[in-house]
Each structure stands twice: as structure tokens, then as C-alpha cells.
C-alpha positions in Angstrom: -14.9 -51.9 -48.1 -15.4 -53.0 -44.5 -19.0 -52.7 -43.5 -19.8 -51.1 -40.1 -22.0 -53.0 -37.7 -24.9 -50.8 -38.7 -24.4 -51.6 -42.4 -24.3 -55.3 -41.7 -27.5 -54.9 -39.7 -29.0 -53.0 -42.6 -28.5 -55.9 -44.9 -29.6 -58.5 -42.4 -32.8 -56.5 -41.7 -33.7 -56.7 -45.4 -32.8 -60.4 -45.5 -35.1 -60.8 -42.6 -38.1 -59.7 -44.7 -37.6 -63.0 -46.7 -37.4 -65.2 -43.6 -39.3 -64.7 -40.3 -36.6 -65.8 -38.0 -32.9 -65.0 -38.3 -30.7 -65.9 -35.3 -28.1 -63.1 -35.5 -26.2 -64.7 -32.7 -25.6 -67.6 -35.0 -23.9 -65.3 -37.6 -20.2 -64.7 -37.6 -18.8 -61.9 -39.8 -15.0 -61.9 -40.3 -12.5 -59.8 -42.1 -11.0 -61.4 -45.2 -7.7 -61.7 -43.4 -9.2 -63.5 -40.3 -9.5 -67.2 -39.9 -12.4 -69.0 -38.4 -11.8 -69.4 -34.7 -10.8 -72.9 -33.8 -13.8 -73.7 -31.5 -16.4 -72.3 -33.9 -19.2 -74.7 -34.8 -22.7 -74.5 -36.3 -22.3 -70.9 -37.4 -23.1 -69.0 -40.6 -19.8 -67.4 -41.5 -19.5 -64.3 -43.8 -16.2 -62.8 -44.9 -15.8 -59.1 -45.7 -13.5 -58.4 -48.6 -12.4 -54.9 -47.5 -11.9 -53.7 -51.1 -12.6 -50.0 -51.7 -14.2 -50.6 -55.1 -16.2 -53.6 -56.4 -14.1 -56.4 -57.8 -16.8 -58.4 -59.6 -16.7 -62.2 -60.1 -19.1 -64.1 -62.3 -20.7 -66.9 -60.3 -22.7 -69.7 -61.8 -25.7 -70.2 -59.6 -28.7 -72.4 -60.5 -27.4 -72.4 -64.1 -27.3 -68.6 -64.4 -24.3 -66.3 -64.5 -24.6 -63.8 -61.6 -22.0 -61.0 -61.0 -21.0 -60.8 -57.3 -19.6 -57.4 -56.8 -17.2 -58.3 -54.1 -16.2 -61.8 -55.0 -13.3 -64.3 -54.5 -11.9 -64.9 -57.9 -10.4 -68.2 -57.0 -13.7 -69.6 -55.6 -16.2 -69.6 -58.4 -17.3 -73.2 -58.1 -19.8 -72.8 -55.3 -21.4 -70.1 -53.2 -20.7 -71.7 -49.9 -19.3 -74.8 -48.2 -20.0 -76.7 -45.0 -17.0 -77.6 -43.0 -16.6 -80.6 -40.6 -17.9 -78.6 -37.6 -21.2 -77.8 -39.3 -20.2 -74.2 -40.2 -21.7 -72.8 -43.4 -18.9 -70.6 -44.9 -19.9 -68.2 -47.7 -17.1 -67.9 -50.2 -18.0 -64.4 -51.6 -18.7 -61.2 -49.8 -22.4 -61.2 -50.3 -23.1 -58.7 -47.5 -21.0 -56.0 -49.1 -22.3 -56.8 -52.5 -25.9 -56.4 -51.3 -25.2 -53.3 -49.3 -23.4 -51.5 -52.2 -26.4 -51.8 -54.5 -29.3 -51.6 -52.0 -28.0 -48.5 -50.2 -27.1 -46.7 -53.4 -23.5 -46.4 -52.3 -22.3 -45.9 -55.9 -24.3 -42.8 -56.4 -23.5 -41.4 -52.9 -19.8 -41.6 -53.8 -20.2 -40.3 -57.4 -19.0 -36.8 -58.1 -20.8 -36.4 -61.4 -24.5 -35.9 -62.3 -26.3 -35.3 -65.6 -28.0 -32.0 -66.6 -30.9 -32.7 -64.3 -28.8 -33.5 -61.2 -29.4 -37.3 -61.6 -26.9 -40.1 -61.2 -26.4 -41.3 -64.8 -26.8 -44.9 -65.9 -23.6 -44.6 -67.9 -21.6 -44.3 -64.6 -23.3 -47.2 -62.9 -21.9 -50.7 -62.1 -25.0 -52.1 -63.8 -23.9 -50.5 -67.1 -20.4 -51.7 -66.7 -21.5 -55.3 -66.0 -24.6 -55.2 -68.3 -26.7 -56.4 -65.4 -29.3 -53.7 -64.9 -32.0 -56.3 -65.9 -31.2 -58.5 -62.9 -32.4 -57.8 -59.3 -28.9 -58.8 -58.0 -29.7 -58.3 -54.3 -32.6 -60.7 -54.6 -30.2 -63.3 -56.1 -27.6 -62.6 -53.3 -30.3 -63.1 -50.7 -31.4 -66.4 -52.4 -27.8 -67.6 -52.2 -27.7 -66.8 -48.5 -31.1 -68.4 -47.9 -29.9 -71.6 -49.6 -27.0 -71.6 -47.1 -29.5 -71.1 -44.3 -31.5 -74.0 -45.5 -28.4 -76.2 -45.7 -27.6 -75.2 -42.1 -31.1 -75.9 -40.9 -31.0 -79.3 -42.6 -27.9 -80.2 -40.6 -29.8 -79.5 -37.5 -32.9 -81.4 -38.6 -35.0 -78.3 -38.9 -36.4 -76.1 -41.7 -36.5 -72.4 -42.3 -39.8 -70.7 -43.3 -39.5 -68.4 -46.3 -42.0 -65.7 -47.1 -42.8 -63.8 -50.2 -44.3 -60.3 -50.4 -46.8 -61.6 -52.9 -48.0 -65.2 -53.7 -47.1 -64.6 -57.4 -46.0 -61.0 -57.8 -47.3 -57.5 -57.3 -48.1 -55.2 -60.3 -47.7 -51.6 -59.3 -49.0 -49.3 -62.1 -48.5 -45.6 -61.7 -48.9 -42.4 -63.7 -47.0 -39.1 -63.4 -49.4 -36.3 -64.3 -46.9 -33.9 -65.7 -48.8 -32.4 -68.6 -52.6 -32.3 -69.1 -53.1 -30.1 -72.1 -51.6 -31.1 -75.5 -53.0 -27.9 -77.1 -52.0 -25.6 -74.3 -50.7 -22.3 -76.0 -47.2 -22.9 -74.6 -47.1 -26.4 -76.1 -48.4 -25.1 -79.4 -45.8 -22.3 -79.6 -43.1 -24.8 -78.6 -43.8 -26.5 -81.9 -42.3 -23.5 -83.7 -39.0 -24.2 -81.9 -39.2 -27.8 -83.0 -39.9 -26.9 -86.6 -36.9 -24.5 -86.8 -34.6 -27.0 -85.0 -34.2 -25.2 -81.6 -36.0 -27.9 -79.7 -35.8 -31.7 -79.9 -38.7 -33.6 -81.6 -39.5 -37.3 -81.7 -41.2 -37.1 -85.1 -40.7 -35.2 -88.4 -40.8 -31.5 -88.7 -43.7 -31.8 -91.2 -45.7 -33.5 -88.4 -44.7 -30.8 -86.0 -45.9 -28.2 -88.4 -49.2 -30.0 -88.8 -49.6 -30.3 -85.0 -48.9 -26.5 -84.7 -51.8 -25.6 -87.0 -54.1 -28.1 -85.4 -53.3 -26.5 -82.0 -54.0 -23.0 -83.4 -57.3 -24.2 -84.7 -58.2 -26.0 -81.5 -57.6 -22.9 -79.4 -59.7 -20.8 -81.7 -62.6 -23.3 -82.0 -65.3 -22.6 -79.3 -66.8 -26.1 -80.0 -63.5 -28.0 -79.5 -63.6 -31.4 -77.8 -61.6 -32.8 -75.0 -57.8 -32.3 -75.1 -55.9 -35.5 -76.1 -53.9 -35.4 -72.9 -57.0 -35.2 -70.7 -57.6 -38.9 -71.0 -58.0 -39.9 -67.4 -61.6 -41.3 -67.7 -60.3 -43.6 -70.4 -57.3 -44.7 -68.3 -59.3 -45.3 -65.2 -62.1 -47.1 -67.0 -59.6 -49.4 -68.7 -58.0 -50.2 -65.4 -61.3 -50.9 -63.7 -62.2 -53.4 -66.4 -59.0 -55.2 -65.8 -59.2 -55.1 -62.0 -56.4 -52.6 -61.6 -56.1 -49.6 -59.3 -53.1 -47.4 -60.0 -51.4 -44.5 -58.3 -51.4 -41.0 -59.9 -48.7 -38.5 -58.9 -49.6 -34.9 -59.4 -47.1 -32.1 -60.2 -47.7 -28.4 -59.5 -46.6 -25.5 -61.6 -43.4 -23.9 -60.3 -40.3 -22.3 -61.7 -41.6 -21.4 -65.2 -41.9 -24.4 -67.4 -39.5 -27.0 -65.7 -42.5 -28.6 -64.1 -46.2 -28.7 -65.0 -48.6 -26.0 -66.3 -51.3 -26.5 -63.7 -51.8 -25.8 -60.0 -53.6 -27.9 -57.4 -56.4 -25.4 -56.9 -57.4 -25.3 -60.5 -61.0 -26.6 -60.5 -60.4 -29.2 -63.1 -57.3 -30.6 -61.4 -58.9 -30.5 -57.9 -61.9 -32.4 -59.3 -59.7 -35.0 -61.0 -57.7 -35.6 -57.8 -61.0 -36.1 -55.9 -62.3 -38.5 -58.5 -59.1 -40.5 -58.5 -59.3 -40.9 -54.7 -63.0 -41.6 -54.6 -62.8 -44.3 -57.3 -60.3 -46.3 -55.3 -57.1 -45.1 -57.1 -54.3 -43.4 -55.1 -53.4 -39.7 -55.4 -49.8 -39.0 -54.6 -47.4 -36.1 -54.9 -45.0 -35.6 -57.8 -42.3 -33.5 -56.3 -41.1 -30.6 -58.5 -37.5 -30.3 -59.7 -36.6 -27.9 -56.8 -38.1 -30.1 -54.1 -35.5 -32.9 -54.6 -32.9 -30.7 -52.8 -35.1 -28.1 -51.0 -36.8 -29.5 -47.8 -38.8 -26.3 -47.2 -40.1 -26.3 -50.8 -41.2 -29.9 -50.6 -43.0 -29.4 -47.2 -44.9 -26.4 -48.7 -46.0 -28.5 -51.7 -47.3 -31.3 -49.5 -49.1 -28.8 -47.2 -50.7 -27.1 -50.3 -51.8 -30.4 -51.8 -53.4 -31.5 -48.5 -55.0 -28.1 -47.9 -56.5 -27.9 -51.4 -57.6 -31.5 -51.9 -58.3 -32.7 -48.3 -56.0 -35.7 -49.1 -52.9 -36.5 -47.1 -50.5 -38.0 -49.7 -48.6 -41.1 -48.5 -46.3 -41.5 -51.4 -44.1 -39.3 -53.7 -42.2 -39.6 -56.9 -39.7 -36.9 -57.9 -40.1 -35.2 -61.2 -37.6 -36.3 -63.9 -36.5 -38.9 -61.3 -34.3 -36.2 -59.9 -32.7 -37.5 -56.7 -29.8 -36.9 -54.3 -28.9 -39.6 -51.8 -29.6 -39.4 -48.9 -30.7 -35.7 -49.0 -33.9 -36.3 -51.0 -34.9 -39.1 -48.7 -34.4 -36.8 -45.7 -36.5 -34.1 -47.3 -39.3 -36.6 -48.0 -39.1 -38.1 -44.6 -39.2 -34.7 -42.9 -42.3 -33.8 -44.9 -44.1 -36.9 -43.6 -44.1 -39.2 -46.7 -44.1 -42.9 -46.0 -42.7 -44.1 -49.3 -40.9 -42.8 -52.4 -40.9 -44.5 -55.8 -38.4 -42.5 -57.8 -35.3 -44.8 -57.9 -34.9 -45.9 -61.5 -32.4 -44.9 -64.2 -34.1 -42.5 -66.6 -32.0 -43.8 -69.5 -32.6 -47.5 -69.0 -35.3 -49.7 -67.5 -34.2 -52.2 -64.8 -33.1 -52.3 -61.2 -31.2 -49.2 -60.0 -30.7 -50.6 -56.5 -30.7 -54.3 -57.6 -33.9 -55.2 -55.8 -37.5 -56.0 -56.7 -38.8 -55.6 -53.1 -39.5 -52.4 -51.2 -36.5 -51.4 -49.0 -35.3 -48.8 -46.5 -32.7 -46.2 -47.7 -29.5 -45.8 -45.8 -28.3 -42.5 -44.2 -24.5 -42.6 -44.9 -23.9 -39.4 -43.0 -25.3 -40.9 -39.8 -24.6 -44.5 -40.6 -28.1 -45.7 -40.0 -31.2 -47.1 -41.8 -34.0 -44.6 -42.5 -37.6 -45.4 -41.8 -39.1 -44.2 -45.1 -39.6 -46.9 -47.7 -38.5 -47.0 -51.3 -40.7 -48.9 -53.8 -38.3 -49.3 -56.7 -39.4 -48.2 -60.1 -38.6 -50.9 -62.7 -39.8 -49.4 -65.9 -40.8 -46.0 -67.3 -42.2 -46.1 -70.8 -40.0 -43.2 -71.8 -36.8 -45.1 -70.9 -37.7 -47.8 -73.4 -39.4 -45.8 -76.2 -37.4 -42.6 -76.1 -34.0 -43.3 -74.5 -33.4 -46.9 -75.7 -35.6 -46.4 -78.8 -36.6 -50.1 -78.5 -40.2 -49.6 -79.8 -43.3 -51.4 -78.7 -41.7 -54.8 -79.4 -38.7 -54.1 -77.2 -41.0 -52.7 -74.4 -43.2 -55.8 -74.6 -40.1 -58.1 -74.3 -38.8 -56.1 -71.4 -42.1 -56.3 -69.5 -42.1 -60.1 -70.0 -38.6 -60.3 -68.5 -39.3 -58.1 -65.5 -42.6 -59.8 -64.6 -40.8 -63.2 -64.7 -38.1 -61.8 -62.3 -40.8 -60.4 -60.0 -42.6 -63.7 -60.0 -39.3 -65.6 -59.3 -38.9 -63.6 -56.0 -42.5 -62.9 -55.1 -41.7 -59.2 -55.6 -42.9 -56.2 -57.6 -43.1 -55.2 -61.2 -43.5 -51.4 -61.2 -44.5 -49.7 -64.4 -44.8 -45.9 -64.9 -46.8 -44.7 -67.9 -47.5 -41.0 -68.3 -51.0 -39.9 -69.4 -49.3 -37.6 -71.9 -47.7 -40.7 -73.5 -51.1 -42.2 -74.3 -51.9 -40.1 -77.3 -52.2 -41.7 -80.7 -51.6 -38.2 -82.2 -48.0 -38.3 -81.1 -47.4 -42.0 -80.8 -49.6 -43.8 -83.4 -51.1 -47.1 -82.0 -50.0 -46.4 -78.4 -53.5 -46.7 -76.8 -54.2 -50.1 -78.4 -50.7 -51.3 -77.5 -51.1 -50.1 -73.9 -54.4 -51.8 -73.5 -53.0 -55.1 -74.9 -49.9 -54.8 -72.6 -52.0 -54.4 -69.4 -54.1 -57.4 -70.4 -51.0 -59.4 -71.1 -49.6 -58.5 -67.6 -52.8 -59.4 -65.9 -52.8 -62.9 -67.6 -49.8 -63.7 -65.4 -52.2 -63.4 -62.3 -50.4 -60.6 -60.4 -51.8 -58.8 -57.4 -52.5 -55.3 -58.7 -51.5 -52.8 -56.0 -51.2 -49.1 -55.3 -48.2 -47.7 -53.6 -50.1 -47.3 -50.4 -51.0 -51.0 -50.5 -47.3 -52.0 -50.9 -46.4 -49.7 -48.0 -49.0 -51.3 -45.7 -48.0 -54.8 -46.8 -44.2 -54.4 -46.3 -44.6 -52.4 -43.1 -46.7 -55.2 -41.6 -43.9 -57.8 -42.0 
């Protein structure tokens, strides 16, 4: 894979977020078959492999095994060397390796999706190499920065690094898919679960018990608040801990593929107003259709703004349904400033290998896009439902991802649905969730909303 000049510039632009000054005139990019010109001195020299598919090589860097996607198998001993003329020569194709992950090239070239139109984790290079837990692009950039520092030292100067956050940023968000546990549709759905026509995460006996509870709830004129209408509890908890999160709201559309509410419902409208007035962020949760239908997405955003008086800055697509670069183009055309959908549904980790915000790449026009992507690192469903790792596995994963974010001054992004905070369905989840947030905050992150991250990265 030989990168075009625009693709090389795309990678260097993102590298530039980590270091204020990059002298691109001092960078020489060669094809693998090309030799360093005889009179070259004091340059940073990258070599492009030209391989059509990744040819990974495990490189030991700072005591850690890091897979470099386009590597030189006979040069594993070091990342770079300095020749007699003061050139810093990188052994592996770090530019192509970073571009492949950051741009989402693997999913752009994929010809297979799952039942929801998503690029599946099982087809990913991260699954193949067992490296989804590592923000590889951050590691590649660190390798390059180490070479830049060595080059600066040769010239009796220093480079200035910068982090997005002094420690790391904690981006907590909630997709408001479902707000009524005892909605008649959900109660009747329990019948399908009981007779085996629908999946269920608990026993059929419990499903039957919940069915009768739902019937009684709907017949009881003195019923209390629905278990999924837990927003006061969520926001009060976050306020106590010094957190302000982002809520993404999903409208009803296309029968039951999306939510069972609309923006103009009084209760929903009041909730969105309260979220905004209390310092939280209200964003749009794009419906299933909106991921591939530009007109549909624009209508949703216009309706949201008209009903609530809030112009949403950010979006996350429902079910993490995404098509690269089409969905980004739709979002950008609708006026969104950032998206935060890019994660694997089946596994937590780094879908694009990066724990910083980044610009998408438009393959069809060979250029960087202005909209920002704030990568989603963990969705509770990925760990609890897909991986079935339980609370212990989720807690261990959070500890790992916060450590990675801290290492690079980046972001740990956590999505937790309001409808996954019910002890009726998941016993002990509210106590665990509160403990988890307290544990994260003990690491002294900067709690941020999506709009805060957008403003911060856009100002670099």
C-alpha cells in the first residue's frame, strides 16, 4: 500500500496534535525500493512498504510487544537508526500502519457486514492480532516522537510535546434508547421471551415474573416511577462526583428498531431541557436509517432543534451502525461537529487504534474530513452481554483503558445506557456503577462532555 501525498499529510496532521512544530520539509518519504539519496543529511526518513495487505511484525518497544502492521521482518531490534549523516531512518512503515487503523481502511475495503450493517470485530485486524486493547496509533506516534527527539538532540535542540489532558479525559455518555421498562410493548415482548421466540439474558421464570409485574404496573393507578426513568438518580450521582456527561436522544422511527418516544413528548422534552440546564450535554442518537440516509438525518436534527431549542453538536449512531465514509458525510452535511460511534459492538477497545479525537478520511475524494471522531472505548453491553465478562471483567477492563489513556494524555470514553442501570434486570448494577465511577475519579481525570473535547481538540 503506497500512501498518496494526501494520506501522508493526514497522518502527519494527527501527529502534529502531539507536537506543536513539525518541519515537513525535513521529512523524506521513500518507497521501500528506493535508497536514501547520497547527499541527504539531517532528515527524518520514512519508508513505505507498498504491501496491499498488512504484514504485521511484532516489535519490542519500551519492554512491550507492539504489532506494527506494515513492518520489516528482518529489522525487529530497533524502531529507527541514526546514520553518519545525522538522518533518522525508521525501519518500519509507521505511516502506513497508522493510516490503516486511523482512517478505517480495513472497514472501507471490507465487503461483509453483520445483520445491522456494521463492520464486525471478527473480521478486524485487531481480532486477528489480539490487540484491540491497545491504542496502536498512539504507540506508533510515540515511536516517531522518540525519533524526533533523537533528531533534535543531534541538533542541540528539544521538541515540545503536548497532551490533550494533563492526566486523561473521562468522557461519560448515555444513549437514551429506552425509557419505559413497563411499556406495554416491552411487557408483551416478555411473552416471546418466555416461549423462546426472543433472546433473554435471564431465566424464563424471571421473564414470566417480570411479565406479570408489568401487567400489574400498567393496571395500577398509583404506580411509582418506571425503573428506566432513572435520570435524576444518574445526574445527581454524577454531580456529586464532579462529572458532567453527554446524553444522546433517539426518536421513534420505523416501528421498533429505534426508541418508543418522540422528541415532542412532554416528558422527553422536559428531560432534554433539564439535562442542558444542569450543565450536561444533549446530543442526537441517530436512528438506524440515518446512518445511510442523509435526508433522514438532517430531518432528525432539524426536528430536535425545533422542538428543544438546542442545536446538537454531537451524535452517536444507534447500534453503532456506521458506513465509512458515507455516515461521516451525512453527519457533516447535517452540521454535526463530532461523532462518537466508532467502537466494536462485540468487544471493548480501540476500533481505530487511537485514544485521541481524530478526523475521518474521505477515501472517495482522497482527503481529510473536518468533522471530528471521539472514539468510543467501552460500551457496557460489549463487556456484560457480548463478552459475558461480568462486573469483574468490566472493572479490570476499565482499569486497563484508563491506564492507556493516562499514558498518552488521551481519553477514556465510557457509554452506559440508562436502561442498563436497573437492578430488576441486572442485580447489583446500580451499586457497581456508582463504585466504578468513584474508582475512575480516584485516578484524577478531567471529566468532559463531548462538546468540551471538541472545543479542546479544535483549539490545538
